[in-house]
C-alpha positions, 0 to 999 in steps of 0.5 A: 865677027866673034868673040876674038879673044878670051883672057883666062885666069884660073884659081882652083875652082874659081875662073876669071875670063876677059872676053873681047868681040861680039856675041853672034851667031852660034857658029862664031860662038864656038870658041866660048862654048868650048871655053865654058865646056872645057872648064866645067869638064875641069870642075871649074863652078865659079865663072867671073866674066869681064864683059868690057869688050863686048859690044854686041850680042845677038839672040844666039849669043843670048841663048849660049849665055843661058845654056851655060848659066843653067849648066853652071847652076846644075853643078851649084856653081855661079856665074857673074859679069862685070863692066857690062856695056851700056848696049849689052846691059840694055839687051839683058834688062829687056830679056830679063836676064839680068834678073837671073845672072848677077851683073856688077860695075866692077871686077872687085864687086863680082869677086866679093859675091862669088867669094860668098857663093 
């Protein structure tokens, strides 16, 4: 199963996306990769990703996140996650990705952080 749904709201250079599904294998991540590429090409620099309905991530999914974290950072942008599920959060902690990408318990906290970036 892949990311089955991406709900997007765009406000200039800020973008909020809510993901639903699993981040597994590169082939199944095409929709998410297209999402990131499309909005980076449009000049979006700040990404708030609601992970409340992401139930699983494997190494390929992590690789995709790292790839776009680096691309976003290269354009002086920011990416943050909110509502990260327990199992997914544990994976971020094991891989230390939580040290690179900011994660927040609520969307409001994530928005406040992005507003200061």
